[in-house]
N, C-alpha and C positions, 0 to 999 in steps of 0.2 A: 553191360554193367562196367563201370569205371572202378579201378582198384588202386589203392595205395599199398605198397608192399615193401618188405625188408628182406634182403638176401644176405646169407652168410657166405662170404667168399672163402676160397681154399686157404687163404692166409689168416682166417679168423676175423677179418674186418667185416663191417656191415655196410650195405649199400641200400639206399632208399630210393624208390622211384614210383611212378604211377603209369598206368596203362588202361586201355579199354579192352584188352584181350590178354589176361594174365597168363594163360597156358602158352600162347604164342610168344609172349615177351620172355618168359622163362627159357623157352627153347632158343630164342634169339640170343639171349645172354650166354647160354652154354655153348652156342655155336661160335662164340667169339665175335659176334656181330652186334652185341648190345652196347652198353655204355663203355666209353674208353676206360673208365676205372675198372670195370669188371673183366675186360679183355685180358688183362695181365694177372688176374687172380682166379682163374678157372680151376675146377668147376665151381658153380655157385649153387646154393640150396635155398629154396623158399622157406623162410622161417616164420613169416608173419604177413598177413594181409587184412585189409578192410575194404569193403565194397561200398560204393556211393552211386546214387542215381545220376549225378552230373560230373562232367570233367572238372569243373571249377571246384567242386567239393573235394574231389580226390587230390587235386593239385594243392589246395589249401592245406589238407592234412599232410601231404608229402612235405610241404614247406615247414610245418610245425615239427614233424618228426625229425627232419634234418637238423633242426636247431636244438634238439634234445641232447644232453650228454649221453655218452655210450652207456653208462650205468642205467639211465632211465629207459633207454631203448631195450636193454637186456631185461629189465623188469617187465616191460610191455610184452616182450616175447614170452617170458616165463609165465606171466598171468594168462596169456592165451593158451599156452601149452597145458596148464593146469585145468583150464576150463574145457579144452578140447584135446585130450591126450592123444587122439588118433590123427590129428591134423593141425595145421597152423591157423585154421579159421573154422567156421566162417564168422564174419562180422559184417553187419550192415548198419548203415545210418540213414 
C-alpha cells in the first residue's frame, strides 16, 4: 500500500512525503537516513497518513499537501486525531 504522510520534526516543523512502506520509511527517517530536511531535525514523529492503492495517487496527494499552508496541515492533523484518538490514521482512498 502506498502512503502519503506528515511527520512532526523535533523543532516543530512539518515534513510531508510518500512511501510504499510507511513503517520502514519512518525508521529510515529516525535513523538519519531519510530526507535531507529531516536529518537535521530528529527525532520525527508520524502525525498523519493516508493510504492509496497506487504510487501516483499517493504522490499527487503529497504534492497537494505540500502546497497547503501550515495552518491547513495542522487542521488536517487535528481532524484525524479527533476521528482516531489512538492513532494518526487510518485513511484510505
